[in-house]
N, C-alpha and C positions, 0 to 999 in steps of 0.2 A: 426374742426375735430381733430386737433392735441392735444387738451387739454385732450382727453380721451385716456385711454390705448388701444393699438391695440389688435385685436383679434389674437388668435394663428394662426401661419402659417401652412396651410394645407400640404404643401410639407414636412415641417419638421416633422409634425405628421406622414406622410406617411413613411418617412425614419426610424422613430422609431418603426413603427408598426411591430408586429410579425404575427398577424392574416392575414393581407393582403398578406404578403410574403409567407404564407403557401400554397396559391394556385398558381401554376406555371403560370407566365405571367401576373398575375393580377396587380402587383405593377407597371409594365411598362405601361399597359393600363390605370391604375388609374392616373398616372402622366400626361398622354396625356389628359384624360378627365378633370382633374382639371384645366389644362391650357386652354382647349377649352371652358369650361362652362360659365365663366363670360360674355364674349362678345356675345356668342350665346344666353345667357339668356337675355341680354339687347336688342338684335335684336328682340327676340320673344316678349318681353314686349312692344317694340315700335310698332310692327305689331298689337298686340292685342289692344293697345290703339287706334290705327288708325281705326281698325274695329269697335271699341265700340263708336266711335265719330259719332253722328247723321249727316247724309249727304244726300243731294239731288242729288248727282252725279249719272250718269246712272248706275254704278255698284251697288249702294245701292238700287236704284229703281228696278232694275232687281231682286235683292235679295228679296226685299219686295214682288215683284210679285210672285216669286216661293214659298217663304215661306208662303206668304199670302193666297195662294190657300188652303194649308193644314189648316192654322189657321182659315180661314173664314168658312170652312166646319165644323170645330169643334165648333166654337163660334156662328154659325148662329142662333140657337134657341134662340129667345128672344132678339137678339142683336139689332134689329131695334128700339125697344122701349127704350132700354138703351141708344142708340145714341141720341134719341130725348130728353131723360132726361139730358144728358150732354149738348146738345145744349141749353136747356131751362135754366138751372141753373149752368152749368159748374161744376157739382159735379157728383160723381158716388158712389152709396152705396157700402161700402167695401165688403159686403157679395156677391153682384152681381159681383164685380170685381174679387173676389177670384174664383167664379164659372167659369167665363170666362177664367181666367188664367189656371185653372185646365183642362178645355176642350182643350185649345190650346196646353198645354203640352202633353196631351194624344195623340193628333193627329200630333204633330210637329216633331217627329223623335228623333234621339239620342241626338242632342244638347239640346232640350227642356227637355228630360228625365234627362240629366245631370244637367240641371238647377234645375229641381225638386228635384234631389238628394241633391244638394247643399242647397236648402231651407230646406229639411227634416232633415239635419244634423246641422242646425243652431238654435237649441232650445236655447232660451235665447237671441239670437241676433235678431230674427224676432218674430212677434206675434205668440203665441202658436197655434192659429187657422190655420195659414199658414203652420206651421211645421206639424201639424196633417194632414192637407189636402193633403200633398205631401208625406206622409209616404209610400204610395204604390210604389213610384219611387225607393225605396231602395230594392224592390224585384228583384229577378233574371229576366233578360230580355231574350227573345228567343236567342238560340245559333245561330251561323252562320251556313249556309248549310254544310252538310257533305262533308268533303274533302277540304273545303276552307282553313282551317288552314294549312294543308299540302301544299297546293298550294302557300300560302303566304310565307311559309318557303322556298320553292324551288325558287320562284321568287326573294326573297330577297338575298339568299346566293348562288344561282346557283347550288344547289345540293338537292336531295330529303332528307327527314328526316332520312331515314334508312341508309344514307351514313355517318352520323356523330353521330347518336344516337343508342344505343342498344335497347331501348324500347321507344315507343311513344303511349300514350293512345289517340285514336281518339275521345273518349267521354270527353268533357271538365269537369274540376272540377267545373267551374262556368262561367257564362256569365254576362256581364255588358254592359252599354251603349257604352263604349269605345272599348271593345274587350272581349276576353275570355282567360281562362287559362287552359293549359293541363299538365298533369303529364308526365314525361319522365325520362330516365336514361342515363347517359353518359357511354361511353365504359369502364371507370375506375370504374364503379359501383355507382357513385355519383347520388343520387336522385335529380332531378331538376323539376322545373315548367317552362313553357314557356308561355309568354303572347303575344297574337296576336292582333294587332289593326284592327278594321273593315275597309275594303277597302273603299276609298273615303271619309273617315271621316273628314280629315283635310279640304278638300274643302267644305264639307257640313257644318262644323262648321263656316267657314269663311262666307259663304252665310247667314246662320241663324243669326250670330252675327250682321251683317250689318242690317238685318231686325229688330232684337231686339233693336238695338241702336236707329233706327228711330222711332220705336213704343214707346220706353221709352220716347224719347224727346217729341213726340206728346202727350202722356198720361200726362206728367208733365205740358204741356201747357194747357191741357183741365181740369185737376183736381187738386185741392189744396191737396187732400189726397195723390195722386200719387206724387205730387211735394215734400211734406214733407217726403215722404219715400225715396227720393233721388234715384230714379230708375236708372238714368243715371250712377251715381256712382256705383250702384250695378252691372250694366251690364259691366262696365269697370273692376271691380274687378273680376267678373266671367270670363271674356275673358282672363285676365292675368293668372288666375289659370289654366284654361282648356287648354290653348295653350302650357303650359309647360307639363301638364299631358299627352297630347296625343303624345308627343315626348319621347319615352322610353329611349333615351340616357340620358335625364335629370334624369330619375328615377335611372339609373345606377350610376350617379354621386351622387345623394342623398344617395343611399345605402352606397357608399364609405365614404362620408363625415360623416354621422351619425355613421357608424361603427368606424371610426377613433376617433370621439368625445367620443364615449362610451368606447373604449379601453383606450384612454388617461385618462379618468376620473376614470378608474378602475372598470367599471360596469361589473362584472362577472356574473350578474344575468339576462342578456339580450342577446338574439341571433338575428343576422341579416342575411338576405340572402346576398350572394355574387354573383355579375354578372359573367357569364361565358364569358370571354373577346372576344372570336372569334364568339360568338353568340349574339351580341348586335347590334341593328340597330334602326332606327327611329321608325319602326313599329313592331319590334320583340325584345323580351327581354327574355333571358334564365338565370335563377338564381337558386342557391341551394335552396332546399326545407326546410322550417321551419315547424316543427311539433307543434301541440298544438290545443286548442279549444278556441273560443272567450271567453273573460273574463266573459261575462254574463252567460256562461254555465259551468264555471270552478268548482263551488262549487258542482254541481250535478255530474260532471264527475270525479273530483279528490278531494273528500271530505276530505281525510286524508292529502293531500299535500298542500292545500290552507290555507295560513295564511293571512287573509284579511287585517289586520292592517299593517303587514309587507309589503305587496304588495302595499298598498296605500302610505305608507311612501316612498318606493322606487320609485313609479310612480311620486309623487310630486317632489322628489329630482332630479330624472333623467330628467324630462321635464324641470325643471328650470335650471339645470346644463347645459344641451345642449344649452338652450337659452342664459343664462347669461355668461357662461364661454366660449362657443365656437361660439355663434352667429348663430347656425343652429339647426333646430328642425323639427321633423316629424309634418306635418301639417294636418293630418287627422286621429286622434286617436280615431275613433269610435270603438265599440266592435269587429267588424269584422276584424279590423286590429291589434288589441292587443290580442295576444294569451297567454294563460297560459299553460305551459308545464307540463308533467307528474310529474316532480320533483318540481313543484310549482314556477318556474321562468317565465320570460317573453320571448316571441318570437314576434318580430314586422314584419309586412309585408306591402305591398303596399305603396311604397315610391314615388308615383306619385306627391304628393303635399308636399313641404317642405318650411318652412319659413327661411329667412336669414336676419340677422341684421347687419348693419355696426356699427362702434364704437359708434356713437352718438345715434343710435336707441337702442343699447344695454344699454347705460347709461340711456336713457329715460325709458326703461323697468324696470331697477333697481329702478329708482325714483318712478315709478308707483307702484311697489310692496311695497316699503317702505310706500308710501302714503296710499295704501290699508290696509296694516298691522296696521298702526297707525290711521286709520279711518279719514284721512285728505283729504277731497274731493278736496280742492284747490290744494294740491300737485299732486293729480292724474291728474287734468286738466292741470297743468303746464307740467307734464310729457308728456301728449298727445300732447301738443303744441310743445314740443321739438321733439317729434316723427314725427311731420309733419301733424298730423290729424287736428289740430286747427291752423288757421292763426295767424301770429305773432301779428297782430293788434286787435285780438279778446279780448273781455272783460273777463278775466279769472274769476273774481269774479261773474259776471253775469252767466257764464256757470256753475260754481260751485253751485250757488244758484238754477239754474234750475235742476241740477242733484239731489241736496238734496231734492227739492220739489217732484221730480219724485220718489225718494226712499220712502219718507214719504207717498206718495199717494198709493204706493204698500203695504207697511208695515212699520210703524214707527220704528220697531225693526231693519230694515235694516240700518237706520242712527244712532240710539242710541246704537246699539249693546248691549242692556241690557241682551240679552239671547244668548246662543251659536249659531253660524252661521251654519244653516243647509245647506244641499245640495241644496235644492230648493231655499233658500234665496240667495246663491251666484249667481245662475243663474239669479234670478230676479234683483240683484244689477248690474251685468254686462249688462243685457238687458236694464236697465234704462239708463246706460251711453251711450250705442250705440244709443238708440232712441233719446236722447237729441242731440247727435252729428248729426244724420241724419236730425232732425227737423231744425237744424241751417244751413243745407246745407254744413256741413263740409265734407271733403273727408275722406275716411276710407282706409288708406294704407293696402295692402293685408297682410303684415307682422303683423300688429296690429290685424286685424280680425282673422288671423290664431292663434295668441297667445291667444286671448280671447276665441276662439273656444276650444283650448287645455284646458284652465281653466274650461270651461264648460264640456268638456269630462271627466275631473277629477271628476266632480260632479257625472256623470253617473257611473264611476268606483267605487267611494265611495259608491254609492247607492247599487251596485251589490255585493261588496265584504266586505265593512265595513260600513254598514248603520247607525250605532250608533255613528260614529266618529264625534267629534266636529272639523270642519275644521279649525276654528281659533286656536284650540289647537295644530294643526300641524305646524302653522307658526313659533312659537318660536324655536322649535328644528331644523327646516329647515334653518331658518336664522342663527342660531348658527353654523350649519354645514358650511354654506358659509363664515361666518366671520372667522371661524377657518381655512378653506382650502384656501381661496382667499383674505387674508387680504390686500395685496398690491394692487391688482386690484380694490377691492371695495373702498379702501382709495383714489386711484387716480380718480375713477369715482365720488365719492362724492365731492372731491376737484374740479373736473371739473364742477360739477353741482352748485358749490358755497355753498354747504351744510356745 
């Protein structure tokens, strides 16, 4: 690890910050959260990994029993004949499997809806038919019963909402599988939003994840199709992401770290919410309100303020700068979380999922980007091996050949790059890489998946705001920016890679 340059120190960034110090008390709480988060994050990841491990222990079997009742009711129609098919030839038609999974998700409760949302936002990483089949999961789910948010607030902080807030709107701005968000106002006049977690959610997720893990293990033993999809690895990845997302203290830390990275990089075109220190808990998060509209509605809402090419260039640069220069990045940049403000800048929300890289992973990401820019598949594979996605003893040349074959099968232009790289083609290229990794049974580190998802989200961003842009044409100026701004760090990284 020592051969790579270290990442910037978060506490030093905090000490230099002016934005964080503008809000009374926030810097002191931020220092505490930054010290608390690494060990808490490791404990959460260990718990999630244990829950995602298939087990026949009584706790797992009880979980299967409780979750299975809901799942069985949903999947019952036609299930008997499908079971007979599996028993006869150990295969299951993918279309039939997809239908059953849809039925289970619809009946399974918040954990399964969250899983469906994860699938629905993984275009390019999962088959298109699966992404389309779960698009309904992205719709707003029913709100909690009236008065429940106020009760959660009182139970958490020991006082009613009107004791600490000047205004509180009992009608939620939106509801999702994890919780819902309400508008409010602090006594000093600051507009805020408050996120409330659904009661009993953590326990429900733990139960359902045990059942998912056992079901995934059984499906992989029964079906070659399911085995090649690496379902067990997918459940573990999902568990790691969701267990951080349901603890709102991690979201407060993510807001702080990304705001520090943005400020340090000089990004004056992006606004971030700030947590209100005394109103942050595991199940409640109060933060300053960010105005704007989702980027896919920006052109119609602010036609005179939106400069699509400028916004795309800034989006690419800031996503890569957070990742490469600071080792932390927003992990869920779909349209609903990327707002465009009335003056044509960015406002980011929902920091429940964030990616973090250590020095070696950061170096591997740089290597992957150089490999992608130069159309060198073997270098991309080496980078993923350095990242930990591919075992050290794997045949790099063989994996590279498989990826090239997959690219050619989709579209020969993906490999030859004879024509400008379109939005759809970038998604197809990354999807091919992921499918080859999964087919070989390689693990997919959550940070790598989140980074790939960000690249795919940039596709959607480009399609909405700058559809005629050649994405390859953006690479040269972006790389020029990094080489000019971070020459020493990049030189050290490339030296450590042996380049």
